[in-house]
All heavy atoms as a GROMACS GRO file, in nm:
protein
  608
    1MET      N    1   1.834 -11.817   8.595
    1MET     CA    2   1.741 -11.828   8.705
    1MET      C    3   1.818 -11.866   8.829
    1MET      O    4   1.898 -11.952   8.835
    1MET     CB    5   1.632 -11.935   8.669
    1MET     CG    6   1.533 -11.960   8.778
    1MET     SD    7   1.374 -11.970   8.697
    1MET     CE    8   1.269 -11.962   8.829
    2THR      N    9   1.777 -11.803   8.940
    2THR     CA   10   1.848 -11.830   9.068
    2THR      C   11   1.744 -11.898   9.164
    2THR      O   12   1.625 -11.909   9.128
    2THR     CB   13   1.893 -11.699   9.129
    2THR    OG1   14   1.780 -11.622   9.173
    2THR    CG2   15   1.976 -11.619   9.041
    3ASP      N   16   1.794 -11.931   9.276
    3ASP     CA   17   1.705 -11.996   9.377
    3ASP      C   18   1.637 -11.887   9.456
    3ASP      O   19   1.544 -11.910   9.542
    3ASP     CB   20   1.789 -12.074   9.474
    3ASP     CG   21   1.839 -12.203   9.414
    3ASP    OD1   22   1.775 -12.244   9.310
    3ASP    OD2   23   1.941 -12.260   9.455
    4ASP      N   24   1.670 -11.760   9.444
    4ASP     CA   25   1.618 -11.640   9.520
    4ASP      C   26   1.527 -11.559   9.426
    4ASP      O   27   1.547 -11.551   9.312
    4ASP     CB   28   1.730 -11.557   9.569
    4ASP     CG   29   1.823 -11.632   9.663
    4ASP    OD1   30   1.777 -11.702   9.747
    4ASP    OD2   31   1.949 -11.615   9.643
    5ILE      N   32   1.427 -11.505   9.499
    5ILE     CA   33   1.334 -11.414   9.432
    5ILE      C   34   1.309 -11.298   9.522
    5ILE      O   35   1.298 -11.316   9.647
    5ILE     CB   36   1.203 -11.479   9.385
    5ILE    CG1   37   1.117 -11.386   9.306
    5ILE    CG2   38   1.126 -11.532   9.504
    5ILE    CD1   39   1.004 -11.449   9.231
    6LEU      N   40   1.314 -11.178   9.458
    6LEU     CA   41   1.273 -11.054   9.530
    6LEU      C   42   1.144 -11.005   9.482
    6LEU      O   43   1.122 -10.989   9.364
    6LEU     CB   44   1.377 -10.948   9.501
    6LEU     CG   45   1.351 -10.812   9.555
    6LEU    CD1   46   1.351 -10.810   9.707
    6LEU    CD2   47   1.449 -10.708   9.507
    7ILE      N   48   1.047 -10.996   9.577
    7ILE     CA   49   0.915 -10.952   9.538
    7ILE      C   50   0.897 -10.808   9.589
    7ILE      O   51   0.911 -10.786   9.706
    7ILE     CB   52   0.799 -11.046   9.595
    7ILE    CG1   53   0.814 -11.187   9.546
    7ILE    CG2   54   0.662 -10.986   9.567
    7ILE    CD1   55   0.727 -11.288   9.616
    8ILE      N   56   0.878 -10.723   9.498
    8ILE     CA   57   0.864 -10.579   9.531
    8ILE      C   58   0.718 -10.542   9.529
    8ILE      O   59   0.650 -10.557   9.428
    8ILE     CB   60   0.942 -10.495   9.430
    8ILE    CG1   61   1.092 -10.530   9.422
    8ILE    CG2   62   0.927 -10.341   9.463
    8ILE    CD1   63   1.172 -10.470   9.317
    9LEU      N   64   0.667 -10.508   9.642
    9LEU     CA   65   0.526 -10.466   9.655
    9LEU      C   66   0.524 -10.316   9.636
    9LEU      O   67   0.588 -10.241   9.701
    9LEU     CB   68   0.475 -10.502   9.797
    9LEU     CG   69   0.487 -10.646   9.835
    9LEU    CD1   70   0.467 -10.664   9.986
    9LEU    CD2   71   0.386 -10.736   9.758
   10LEU      N   72   0.434 -10.272   9.547
   10LEU     CA   73   0.420 -10.128   9.530
   10LEU      C   74   0.279 -10.091   9.487
   10LEU      O   75   0.201 -10.172   9.446
   10LEU     CB   76   0.516 -10.083   9.416
   10LEU     CG   77   0.499 -10.137   9.275
   10LEU    CD1   78   0.437 -10.036   9.187
   10LEU    CD2   79   0.636 -10.168   9.223
   11LYS      N   80   0.248  -9.966   9.517
   11LYS     CA   81   0.119  -9.910   9.494
   11LYS      C   82   0.117  -9.851   9.349
   11LYS      O   83   0.218  -9.786   9.307
   11LYS     CB   84   0.076  -9.807   9.593
   11LYS     CG   85  -0.060  -9.766   9.594
   11LYS     CD   86  -0.091  -9.689   9.718
   11LYS     CE   87  -0.236  -9.704   9.756
   11LYS     NZ   88  -0.273  -9.641   9.882
   12TYR      N   89   0.014  -9.873   9.276
   12TYR     CA   90  -0.002  -9.816   9.148
   12TYR      C   91   0.022  -9.662   9.153
   12TYR      O   92  -0.046  -9.596   9.235
   12TYR     CB   93  -0.135  -9.847   9.084
   12TYR     CG   94  -0.160  -9.802   8.943
   12TYR    CD1   95  -0.113  -9.881   8.840
   12TYR    CD2   96  -0.222  -9.690   8.919
   12TYR    CE1   97  -0.129  -9.843   8.709
   12TYR    CE2   98  -0.241  -9.646   8.783
   12TYR     CZ   99  -0.198  -9.730   8.683
   12TYR     OH  100  -0.217  -9.687   8.552
   13PRO      N  101   0.108  -9.599   9.074
   13PRO     CA  102   0.133  -9.461   9.078
   13PRO      C  103   0.012  -9.369   9.021
   13PRO      O  104   0.022  -9.331   8.908
   13PRO     CB  105   0.260  -9.444   9.000
   13PRO     CG  106   0.265  -9.558   8.904
   13PRO     CD  107   0.192  -9.665   8.971
   14GLU      N  108  -0.088  -9.354   9.099
   14GLU     CA  109  -0.206  -9.280   9.060
   14GLU      C  110  -0.209  -9.145   9.136
   14GLU      O  111  -0.200  -9.147   9.259
   14GLU     CB  112  -0.328  -9.361   9.086
   14GLU     CG  113  -0.456  -9.297   9.036
   14GLU     CD  114  -0.578  -9.381   9.062
   14GLU    OE1  115  -0.565  -9.496   9.115
   14GLU    OE2  116  -0.686  -9.336   9.024
   15LYS      N  117  -0.216  -9.039   9.065
   15LYS     CA  118  -0.219  -8.902   9.121
   15LYS      C  119  -0.324  -8.891   9.229
   15LYS      O  120  -0.442  -8.926   9.206
   15LYS     CB  121  -0.247  -8.801   9.008
   15LYS     CG  122  -0.242  -8.661   9.055
   15LYS     CD  123  -0.259  -8.561   8.932
   15LYS     CE  124  -0.271  -8.424   8.977
   15LYS     NZ  125  -0.287  -8.333   8.860
   16GLY      N  126  -0.290  -8.846   9.339
   16GLY     CA  127  -0.383  -8.825   9.453
   16GLY      C  128  -0.408  -8.946   9.537
   16GLY      O  129  -0.470  -8.945   9.636
   17LYS      N  130  -0.348  -9.065   9.494
   17LYS     CA  131  -0.368  -9.191   9.568
   17LYS      C  132  -0.244  -9.248   9.638
   17LYS      O  133  -0.250  -9.343   9.710
   17LYS     CB  134  -0.424  -9.294   9.472
   17LYS     CG  135  -0.551  -9.257   9.401
   17LYS     CD  136  -0.666  -9.266   9.494
   17LYS     CE  137  -0.796  -9.237   9.412
   17LYS     NZ  138  -0.915  -9.254   9.490
   18ILE      N  139  -0.133  -9.183   9.614
   18ILE     CA  140  -0.008  -9.231   9.674
   18ILE      C  141   0.051  -9.126   9.766
   18ILE      O  142   0.039  -9.004   9.735
   18ILE     CB  143   0.094  -9.278   9.570
   18ILE    CG1  144   0.102  -9.171   9.447
   18ILE    CG2  145   0.063  -9.407   9.505
   18ILE    CD1  146   0.205  -9.073   9.464
   19LYS      N  147   0.121  -9.167   9.870
   19LYS     CA  148   0.191  -9.086   9.955
   19LYS      C  149   0.105  -8.956  10.002
   19LYS      O  150   0.143  -8.848   9.986
   19LYS     CB  151   0.325  -9.030   9.902
   19LYS     CG  152   0.414  -9.144   9.862
   19LYS     CD  153   0.465  -9.208   9.987
   19LYS     CE  154   0.562  -9.321   9.960
   19LYS     NZ  155   0.577  -9.408  10.079
   20THR      N  156  -0.017  -8.991  10.048
   20THR     CA  157  -0.118  -8.887  10.072
   20THR      C  158  -0.075  -8.782  10.179
   20THR      O  159  -0.105  -8.666  10.171
   20THR     CB  160  -0.250  -8.951  10.105
   20THR    OG1  161  -0.234  -9.040  10.213
   20THR    CG2  162  -0.310  -9.019   9.988
   21ARG      N  163  -0.005  -8.830  10.280
   21ARG     CA  164   0.039  -8.734  10.379
   21ARG      C  165   0.140  -8.645  10.328
   21ARG      O  166   0.145  -8.518  10.362
   21ARG     CB  167   0.098  -8.811  10.509
   21ARG     CG  168  -0.021  -8.884  10.585
   21ARG     CD  169   0.038  -8.951  10.708
   21ARG     NE  170   0.110  -9.070  10.653
   21ARG     CZ  171   0.173  -9.154  10.724
   21ARG    NH1  172   0.188  -9.133  10.856
   21ARG    NH2  173   0.230  -9.257  10.676
   22LEU      N  174   0.228  -8.695  10.245
   22LEU     CA  175   0.332  -8.608  10.180
   22LEU      C  176   0.265  -8.515  10.079
   22LEU      O  177   0.306  -8.396  10.071
   22LEU     CB  178   0.434  -8.696  10.106
   22LEU     CG  179   0.564  -8.636  10.053
   22LEU    CD1  180   0.639  -8.575  10.166
   22LEU    CD2  181   0.645  -8.745   9.990
   23SER      N  182   0.168  -8.556  10.009
   23SER     CA  183   0.106  -8.472   9.906
   23SER      C  184   0.021  -8.361   9.970
   23SER      O  185   0.001  -8.255   9.912
   23SER     CB  186   0.010  -8.559   9.818
   23SER     OG  187  -0.101  -8.607   9.885
   24ALA      N  188  -0.022  -8.374  10.096
   24ALA     CA  189  -0.083  -8.261  10.167
   24ALA      C  190   0.007  -8.144  10.177
   24ALA      O  191  -0.037  -8.026  10.165
   24ALA     CB  192  -0.124  -8.310  10.304
   25ALA      N  193   0.143  -8.164  10.187
   25ALA     CA  194   0.235  -8.051  10.190
   25ALA      C  195   0.299  -8.011  10.054
   25ALA      O  196   0.315  -7.899  10.026
   25ALA     CB  197   0.348  -8.094  10.283
   26LEU      N  198   0.310  -8.116   9.966
   26LEU     CA  199   0.382  -8.095   9.836
   26LEU      C  200   0.288  -8.080   9.719
   26LEU      O  201   0.328  -8.025   9.619
   26LEU     CB  202   0.477  -8.204   9.809
   26LEU     CG  203   0.587  -8.227   9.912
   26LEU    CD1  204   0.672  -8.352   9.867
   26LEU    CD2  205   0.678  -8.107   9.920
   27GLY      N  206   0.168  -8.120   9.731
   27GLY     CA  207   0.074  -8.119   9.620
   27GLY      C  208   0.077  -8.254   9.543
   27GLY      O  209   0.180  -8.333   9.551
   28ASP      N  210  -0.026  -8.288   9.471
   28ASP     CA  211  -0.041  -8.417   9.406
   28ASP      C  212   0.064  -8.433   9.295
   28ASP      O  213   0.119  -8.547   9.274
   28ASP     CB  214  -0.178  -8.440   9.355
   28ASP     CG  215  -0.284  -8.456   9.465
   28ASP    OD1  216  -0.244  -8.488   9.576
   28ASP    OD2  217  -0.404  -8.440   9.439
   29ASP      N  218   0.084  -8.331   9.215
   29ASP     CA  219   0.174  -8.346   9.102
   29ASP      C  220   0.317  -8.374   9.135
   29ASP      O  221   0.379  -8.466   9.096
   29ASP     CB  222   0.169  -8.220   9.011
   29ASP     CG  223   0.035  -8.202   8.937
   29ASP    OD1  224  -0.025  -8.309   8.897
   29ASP    OD2  225  -0.009  -8.088   8.917
   30LEU      N  226   0.367  -8.288   9.236
   30LEU     CA  227   0.504  -8.307   9.285
   30LEU      C  228   0.525  -8.441   9.349
   30LEU      O  229   0.623  -8.512   9.334
   30LEU     CB  230   0.549  -8.197   9.369
   30LEU     CG  231   0.686  -8.198   9.426
   30LEU    CD1  232   0.788  -8.206   9.313
   30LEU    CD2  233   0.715  -8.083   9.515
   31THR      N  234   0.422  -8.481   9.429
   31THR     CA  235   0.422  -8.608   9.494
   31THR      C  236   0.433  -8.729   9.398
   31THR      O  237   0.503  -8.819   9.424
   31THR     CB  238   0.306  -8.625   9.597
   31THR    OG1  239   0.308  -8.513   9.683
   31THR    CG2  240   0.314  -8.756   9.674
   32LEU      N  241   0.357  -8.721   9.299
   32LEU     CA  242   0.353  -8.826   9.196
   32LEU      C  243   0.499  -8.838   9.131
   32LEU      O  244   0.548  -8.946   9.112
   32LEU     CB  245   0.251  -8.801   9.090
   32LEU     CG  246   0.236  -8.910   8.979
   32LEU    CD1  247   0.208  -9.048   9.040
   32LEU    CD2  248   0.132  -8.871   8.882
   33ASP      N  249   0.554  -8.720   9.098
   33ASP     CA  250   0.687  -8.713   9.039
   33ASP      C  251   0.790  -8.776   9.140
   33ASP      O  252   0.875  -8.853   9.098
   33ASP     CB  253   0.730  -8.574   9.003
   33ASP     CG  254   0.656  -8.516   8.884
   33ASP    OD1  255   0.593  -8.600   8.810
   33ASP    OD2  256   0.659  -8.397   8.866
   34LEU      N  257   0.778  -8.738   9.265
   34LEU     CA  258   0.871  -8.791   9.366
   34LEU      C  259   0.853  -8.945   9.387
   34LEU      O  260   0.959  -9.010   9.391
   34LEU     CB  261   0.841  -8.713   9.503
   34LEU     CG  262   0.934  -8.746   9.618
   34LEU    CD1  263   1.082  -8.706   9.580
   34LEU    CD2  264   0.887  -8.667   9.742
   35TYR      N  265   0.733  -8.985   9.385
   35TYR     CA  266   0.706  -9.131   9.397
   35TYR      C  267   0.774  -9.208   9.282
   35TYR      O  268   0.836  -9.313   9.296
   35TYR     CB  269   0.554  -9.158   9.402
   35TYR     CG  270   0.520  -9.306   9.421
   35TYR    CD1  271   0.535  -9.364   9.543
   35TYR    CD2  272   0.458  -9.375   9.313
   35TYR    CE1  273   0.504  -9.504   9.560
   35TYR    CE2  274   0.423  -9.508   9.333
   35TYR     CZ  275   0.441  -9.569   9.458
   35TYR     OH  276   0.409  -9.702   9.474
   36SER      N  277   0.760  -9.151   9.164
   36SER     CA  278   0.825  -9.214   9.048
   36SER      C  279   0.980  -9.216   9.064
   36SER      O  280   1.044  -9.319   9.029
   36SER     CB  281   0.792  -9.138   8.919
   36SER     OG  282   0.658  -9.143   8.892
   37CYS      N  283   1.032  -9.114   9.121
   37CYS     CA  284   1.178  -9.117   9.151
   37CYS      C  285   1.211  -9.219   9.251
   37CYS      O  286   1.320  -9.289   9.247
   37CYS     CB  287   1.220  -8.978   9.195
   37CYS     SG  288   1.224  -8.855   9.061
   38PHE      N  289   1.130  -9.233   9.359
   38PHE     CA  290   1.146  -9.334   9.458
   38PHE      C  291   1.153  -9.472   9.393
   38PHE      O  292   1.247  -9.557   9.426
   38PHE     CB  293   1.038  -9.336   9.566
   38PHE     CG  294   1.034  -9.220   9.655
   38PHE    CD1  295   0.911  -9.191   9.722
   38PHE    CD2  296   1.139  -9.134   9.678
   38PHE    CE1  297   0.906  -9.085   9.810
   38PHE    CE2  298   1.130  -9.032   9.769
   38PHE     CZ  299   1.014  -9.003   9.830
   39LEU      N  300   1.062  -9.503   9.306
   39LEU     CA  301   1.063  -9.634   9.238
   39LEU      C  302   1.182  -9.648   9.155
   39LEU      O  303   1.241  -9.758   9.154
   39LEU     CB  304   0.935  -9.645   9.144
   39LEU     CG  305   0.805  -9.657   9.228
   39LEU    CD1  306   0.688  -9.662   9.128
   39LEU    CD2  307   0.798  -9.774   9.321
   40LYS      N  308   1.227  -9.553   9.077
   40LYS     CA  309   1.344  -9.562   8.997
   40LYS      C  310   1.466  -9.590   9.078
   40LYS      O  311   1.555  -9.669   9.044
   40LYS     CB  312   1.364  -9.436   8.914
   40LYS     CG  313   1.273  -9.417   8.800
   40LYS     CD  314   1.291  -9.292   8.727
   40LYS     CE  315   1.182  -9.268   8.631
   40LYS     NZ  316   1.196  -9.134   8.561
   41ASP      N  317   1.480  -9.518   9.196
   41ASP     CA  318   1.590  -9.546   9.287
   41ASP      C  319   1.589  -9.689   9.341
   41ASP      O  320   1.693  -9.756   9.345
   41ASP     CB  321   1.586  -9.451   9.403
   41ASP     CG  322   1.629  -9.313   9.369
   41ASP    OD1  323   1.689  -9.294   9.261
   41ASP    OD2  324   1.607  -9.223   9.454
   42LEU      N  325   1.468  -9.740   9.380
   42LEU     CA  326   1.457  -9.878   9.430
   42LEU      C  327   1.496  -9.975   9.321
   42LEU      O  328   1.571 -10.067   9.349
   42LEU     CB  329   1.305  -9.897   9.470
   42LEU     CG  330   1.275 -10.040   9.512
   42LEU    CD1  331   1.344 -10.075   9.640
   42LEU    CD2  332   1.126 -10.058   9.529
   43PHE      N  333   1.459  -9.953   9.198
   43PHE     CA  334   1.483 -10.046   9.097
   43PHE      C  335   1.633 -10.049   9.062
   43PHE      O  336   1.696 -10.151   9.036
   43PHE     CB  337   1.408 -10.022   8.965
   43PHE     CG  338   1.255 -10.041   8.985
   43PHE    CD1  339   1.169  -9.952   8.922
   43PHE    CD2  340   1.200 -10.130   9.070
   43PHE    CE1  341   1.032  -9.963   8.938
   43PHE    CE2  342   1.064 -10.142   9.083
   43PHE     CZ  343   0.981 -10.063   9.021
   44SER      N  344   1.694  -9.927   9.063
   44SER     CA  345   1.837  -9.923   9.034
   44SER      C  346   1.916  -9.993   9.151
   44SER      O  347   2.022 -10.059   9.121
   44SER     CB  348   1.883  -9.783   9.019
   44SER     OG  349   1.886  -9.715   9.142
   45MET      N  350   1.870  -9.994   9.266
   45MET     CA  351   1.938 -10.060   9.376
   45MET      C  352   1.919 -10.215   9.369
   45MET      O  353   2.009 -10.288   9.412
   45MET     CB  354   1.888 -10.016   9.514
   45MET     CG  355   1.931  -9.879   9.551
   45MET     SD  356   1.882  -9.825   9.718
   45MET     CE  357   1.705  -9.813   9.709
   46THR      N  358   1.808 -10.260   9.317
   46THR     CA  359   1.786 -10.404   9.312
   46THR      C  360   1.840 -10.466   9.181
   46THR      O  361   1.849 -10.591   9.178
   46THR     CB  362   1.634 -10.432   9.320
   46THR    OG1  363   1.565 -10.368   9.213
   46THR    CG2  364   1.578 -10.384   9.453
   47ASP      N  365   1.872 -10.386   9.083
   47ASP     CA  366   1.921 -10.442   8.957
   47ASP      C  367   2.045 -10.531   8.972
   47ASP      O  368   2.066 -10.628   8.901
   47ASP     CB  369   1.954 -10.329   8.858
   47ASP     CG  370   1.836 -10.279   8.780
   47ASP    OD1  371   1.733 -10.354   8.782
   47ASP    OD2  372   1.838 -10.170   8.726
   48THR      N  373   2.128 -10.498   9.071
   48THR     CA  374   2.255 -10.570   9.090
   48THR      C  375   2.240 -10.698   9.173
   48THR      O  376   2.337 -10.772   9.181
   48THR     CB  377   2.359 -10.478   9.152
   48THR    OG1  378   2.310 -10.437   9.279
   48THR    CG2  379   2.387 -10.359   9.059
   49LEU      N  380   2.121 -10.716   9.236
   49LEU     CA  381   2.100 -10.838   9.314
   49LEU      C  382   2.093 -10.960   9.232
   49LEU      O  383   2.033 -10.959   9.123
   49LEU     CB  384   1.976 -10.820   9.403
   49LEU     CG  385   1.970 -10.712   9.506
   49LEU    CD1  386   1.829 -10.708   9.569
   49LEU    CD2  387   2.076 -10.730   9.612
   50ASP      N  388   2.152 -11.066   9.278
   50ASP     CA  389   2.146 -11.192   9.206
   50ASP      C  390   2.019 -11.270   9.250
   50ASP      O  391   2.033 -11.368   9.326
   50ASP     CB  392   2.277 -11.273   9.233
   50ASP     CG  393   2.276 -11.404   9.154
   50ASP    OD1  394   2.216 -11.399   9.042
   50ASP    OD2  395   2.339 -11.496   9.198
   51ALA      N  396   1.911 -11.222   9.206
   51ALA     CA  397   1.783 -11.284   9.237
   51ALA      C  398   1.688 -11.248   9.128
   51ALA      O  399   1.696 -11.145   9.062
   51ALA     CB  400   1.728 -11.226   9.366
   52ASP      N  401   1.591 -11.336   9.105
   52ASP     CA  402   1.480 -11.304   9.013
   52ASP      C  403   1.389 -11.200   9.080
   52ASP      O  404   1.388 -11.193   9.202
   52ASP     CB  405   1.397 -11.425   8.980
   52ASP     CG  406   1.472 -11.529   8.898
   52ASP    OD1  407   1.558 -11.492   8.817
   52ASP    OD2  408   1.457 -11.653   8.925
   53LYS      N  409   1.332 -11.110   9.002
   53LYS     CA  410   1.254 -11.008   9.058
   53LYS      C  411   1.104 -11.019   9.005
   53LYS      O  412   1.084 -11.055   8.893
   53LYS     CB  413   1.304 -10.865   9.024
   53LYS     CG  414   1.424 -10.827   9.097
   53LYS     CD  415   1.545 -10.846   9.013
   53LYS     CE  416   1.676 -10.802   9.080
   53LYS     NZ  417   1.786 -10.853   9.000
   54LEU      N  418   1.014 -10.973   9.094
   54LEU     CA  419   0.871 -10.977   9.059
   54LEU      C  420   0.809 -10.853   9.125
   54LEU      O  421   0.831 -10.826   9.238
   54LEU     CB  422   0.804 -11.107   9.114
   54LEU     CG  423   0.657 -11.121   9.096
   54LEU    CD1  424   0.617 -11.134   8.947
   54LEU    CD2  425   0.599 -11.234   9.177
   55LEU      N  426   0.726 -10.781   9.044
   55LEU     CA  427   0.655 -10.674   9.098
   55LEU      C  428   0.512 -10.714   9.127
   55LEU      O  429   0.446 -10.772   9.048
   55LEU     CB  430   0.645 -10.551   8.995
   55LEU     CG  431   0.780 -10.498   8.946
   55LEU    CD1  432   0.755 -10.395   8.840
   55LEU    CD2  433   0.864 -10.445   9.056
   56ALA      N  434   0.473 -10.683   9.252
   56ALA     CA  435   0.335 -10.708   9.294
   56ALA      C  436   0.268 -10.571   9.313
   56ALA      O  437   0.300 -10.504   9.404
   56ALA     CB  438   0.327 -10.792   9.418
   57ILE      N  439   0.177 -10.542   9.217
   57ILE     CA  440   0.128 -10.401   9.211
   57ILE      C  441  -0.015 -10.394   9.269
   57ILE      O  442  -0.103 -10.474   9.225
   57ILE     CB  443   0.127 -10.350   9.071
   57ILE    CG1  444   0.271 -10.357   9.014
   57ILE    CG2  445   0.071 -10.210   9.063
   57ILE    CD1  446   0.282 -10.334   8.861
   58ASP      N  447  -0.035 -10.301   9.367
   58ASP     CA  448  -0.165 -10.279   9.420
   58ASP      C  449  -0.229 -10.168   9.329
   58ASP      O  450  -0.201 -10.055   9.340
   58ASP     CB  451  -0.152 -10.219   9.563
   58ASP     CG  452  -0.290 -10.186   9.624
   58ASP    OD1  453  -0.393 -10.220   9.570
   58ASP    OD2  454  -0.287 -10.118   9.727
   59ALA      N  455  -0.305 -10.216   9.230
   59ALA     CA  456  -0.367 -10.127   9.132
   59ALA      C  457  -0.522 -10.129   9.140
   59ALA      O  458  -0.573 -10.228   9.198
   59ALA     CB  459  -0.326 -10.170   8.991
   60PRO      N  460  -0.588 -10.024   9.097
   60PRO     CA  461  -0.732 -10.018   9.101
   60PRO      C  462  -0.798 -10.139   9.034
   60PRO      O  463  -0.892 -10.190   9.086
   60PRO     CB  464  -0.764  -9.897   9.021
   60PRO     CG  465  -0.644  -9.808   9.026
   60PRO     CD  466  -0.526  -9.904   9.030
   61ASP      N  467  -0.739 -10.189   8.930
   61ASP     CA  468  -0.788 -10.322   8.874
   61ASP      C  469  -0.677 -10.393   8.802
   61ASP      O  470  -0.569 -10.334   8.780
   61ASP     CB  471  -0.912 -10.299   8.781
   61ASP     CG  472  -0.880 -10.219   8.656
   61ASP    OD1  473  -0.781 -10.254   8.583
   61ASP    OD2  474  -0.954 -10.129   8.623
   62LYS      N  475  -0.697 -10.512   8.769
   62LYS     CA  476  -0.592 -10.601   8.711
   62LYS      C  477  -0.532 -10.538   8.583
   62LYS      O  478  -0.416 -10.552   8.557
   62LYS     CB  479  -0.648 -10.737   8.686
   62LYS     CG  480  -0.537 -10.834   8.636
   62LYS     CD  481  -0.593 -10.972   8.614
   62LYS     CE  482  -0.492 -11.073   8.577
   62LYS     NZ  483  -0.394 -11.031   8.482
   63ASN      N  484  -0.618 -10.481   8.498
   63ASN     CA  485  -0.573 -10.422   8.370
   63ASN      C  486  -0.471 -10.311   8.395
   63ASN      O  487  -0.376 -10.298   8.318
   63ASN     CB  488  -0.690 -10.370   8.293
   63ASN     CG  489  -0.773 -10.490   8.239
   63ASN    OD1  490  -0.732 -10.598   8.214
   63ASN    ND2  491  -0.902 -10.461   8.215
   64ASP      N  492  -0.492 -10.233   8.508
   64ASP     CA  493  -0.394 -10.124   8.531
   64ASP      C  494  -0.264 -10.184   8.566
   64ASP      O  495  -0.154 -10.140   8.526
   64ASP     CB  496  -0.443 -10.040   8.649
   64ASP     CG  497  -0.562  -9.954   8.608
   64ASP    OD1  498  -0.576  -9.919   8.491
   64ASP    OD2  499  -0.637  -9.919   8.699
   65ALA      N  500  -0.255 -10.296   8.649
   65ALA     CA  501  -0.128 -10.355   8.684
   65ALA      C  502  -0.065 -10.419   8.564
   65ALA      O  503   0.054 -10.406   8.551
   65ALA     CB  504  -0.153 -10.464   8.791
   66ASP      N  505  -0.146 -10.476   8.475
   66ASP     CA  506  -0.085 -10.542   8.359
   66ASP      C  507  -0.026 -10.449   8.260
   66ASP      O  508   0.069 -10.478   8.190
   66ASP     CB  509  -0.188 -10.630   8.289
   66ASP     CG  510  -0.231 -10.755   8.364
   66ASP    OD1  511  -0.154 -10.788   8.461
   66ASP    OD2  512  -0.337 -10.807   8.342
   67SER      N  513  -0.091 -10.333   8.252
   67SER     CA  514  -0.045 -10.231   8.151
   67SER      C  515   0.060 -10.139   8.202
   67SER      O  516   0.117 -10.055   8.124
   67SER     CB  517  -0.164 -10.149   8.099
   67SER     OG  518  -0.220 -10.076   8.207
   68LEU      N  519   0.090 -10.136   8.327
   68LEU     CA  520   0.186 -10.046   8.384
   68LEU      C  521   0.329 -10.083   8.335
   68LEU      O  522   0.374 -10.198   8.363
   68LEU     CB  523   0.184 -10.043   8.540
   68LEU     CG  524   0.268  -9.950   8.610
   68LEU    CD1  525   0.242  -9.808   8.574
   68LEU    CD2  526   0.262  -9.973   8.759
   69ASP      N  527   0.400  -9.991   8.269
   69ASP     CA  528   0.535 -10.016   8.226
   69ASP      C  529   0.628  -9.920   8.306
   69ASP      O  530   0.626  -9.806   8.284
   69ASP     CB  531   0.548  -9.993   8.081
   69ASP     CG  532   0.687 -10.018   8.028
   69ASP    OD1  533   0.768 -10.081   8.098
   69ASP    OD2  534   0.716  -9.973   7.915
   70LEU      N  535   0.706  -9.983   8.396
   70LEU     CA  536   0.796  -9.910   8.474
   70LEU      C  537   0.939  -9.917   8.416
   70LEU      O  538   1.035  -9.864   8.480
   70LEU     CB  539   0.795  -9.956   8.620
   70LEU     CG  540   0.662  -9.937   8.690
   70LEU    CD1  541   0.660 -10.010   8.821
   70LEU    CD2  542   0.631  -9.792   8.708
   71GLY      N  543   0.954  -9.974   8.305
   71GLY     CA  544   1.086  -9.984   8.238
   71GLY      C  545   1.187 -10.080   8.302
   71GLY      O  546   1.304 -10.072   8.275
   72THR      N  547   1.138 -10.167   8.387
   72THR     CA  548   1.224 -10.261   8.460
   72THR      C  549   1.249 -10.392   8.386
   72THR      O  550   1.353 -10.452   8.399
   72THR     CB  551   1.176 -10.294   8.600
   72THR    OG1  552   1.054 -10.363   8.578
   72THR    CG2  553   1.153 -10.172   8.687
   73GLY      N  554   1.148 -10.431   8.314
   73GLY     CA  555   1.156 -10.561   8.248
   73GLY      C  556   1.117 -10.674   8.346
   73GLY      O  557   1.116 -10.788   8.311
   74TYR      N  558   1.088 -10.638   8.472
   74TYR     CA  559   1.047 -10.733   8.572
   74TYR      C  560   0.902 -10.778   8.540
   74TYR      O  561   0.821 -10.696   8.507
   74TYR     CB  562   1.056 -10.674   8.711
   74TYR     CG  563   1.184 -10.625   8.762
   74TYR    CD1  564   1.188 -10.547   8.873
   74TYR    CD2  565   1.304 -10.661   8.701
   74TYR    CE1  566   1.306 -10.490   8.918
   74TYR    CE2  567   1.425 -10.606   8.744
   74TYR     CZ  568   1.429 -10.522   8.853
   74TYR     OH  569   1.544 -10.468   8.898
   75PRO      N  570   0.873 -10.898   8.563
   75PRO     CA  571   0.735 -10.948   8.546
   75PRO      C  572   0.652 -10.886   8.658
   75PRO      O  573   0.702 -10.855   8.767
   75PRO     CB  574   0.740 -11.098   8.563
   75PRO     CG  575   0.871 -11.137   8.618
   75PRO     CD  576   0.961 -11.015   8.593
   76ALA      N  577   0.525 -10.854   8.630
   76ALA     CA  578   0.436 -10.798   8.724
   76ALA      C  579   0.309 -10.879   8.745
   76ALA      O  580   0.256 -10.934   8.648
   76ALA     CB  581   0.401 -10.654   8.680
   77ILE      N  582   0.253 -10.869   8.865
   77ILE     CA  583   0.127 -10.938   8.894
   77ILE      C  584   0.047 -10.833   8.969
   77ILE      O  585   0.098 -10.738   9.028
   77ILE     CB  586   0.141 -11.062   8.976
   77ILE    CG1  587   0.209 -11.036   9.106
   77ILE    CG2  588   0.215 -11.172   8.894
   77ILE    CD1  589   0.205 -11.156   9.206
   78HIS      N  590  -0.083 -10.854   8.966
   78HIS     CA  591  -0.181 -10.772   9.043
   78HIS      C  592  -0.193 -10.828   9.186
   78HIS      O  593  -0.200 -10.946   9.202
   78HIS     CB  594  -0.317 -10.774   8.968
   78HIS     CG  595  -0.418 -10.686   9.036
   78HIS    ND1  596  -0.523 -10.736   9.115
   78HIS    CD2  597  -0.438 -10.549   9.047
   78HIS    CE1  598  -0.598 -10.637   9.158
   78HIS    NE2  599  -0.540 -10.527   9.121
   79GLN      N  600  -0.178 -10.743   9.289
   79GLN     CA  601  -0.193 -10.779   9.426
   79GLN      C  602  -0.341 -10.822   9.452
   79GLN      O  603  -0.427 -10.745   9.422
   79GLN     CB  604  -0.154 -10.673   9.520
   79GLN     CG  605  -0.005 -10.658   9.532
   79GLN     CD  606   0.032 -10.563   9.651
   79GLN    OE1  607  -0.025 -10.574   9.753
   79GLN    NE2  608   0.118 -10.469   9.628
   0.00000   0.00000   0.00000
């Protein structure tokens, strides 16, 4: 445990609900895939930081945030 914490705010990856301006040009399926890649890149960059990490997820409901597995092992809370 460190004295530092990194809180990562993110939107629940729901098709048609994320990156809507981008999805207008790329379509919902490709945008969802791209958003998932954005998250993976973000997590790989933060893995090396000497800080505790916490995900704060903007999800349709608390159960969605609790059940979302992004493969990070970081604890998650509902925003």
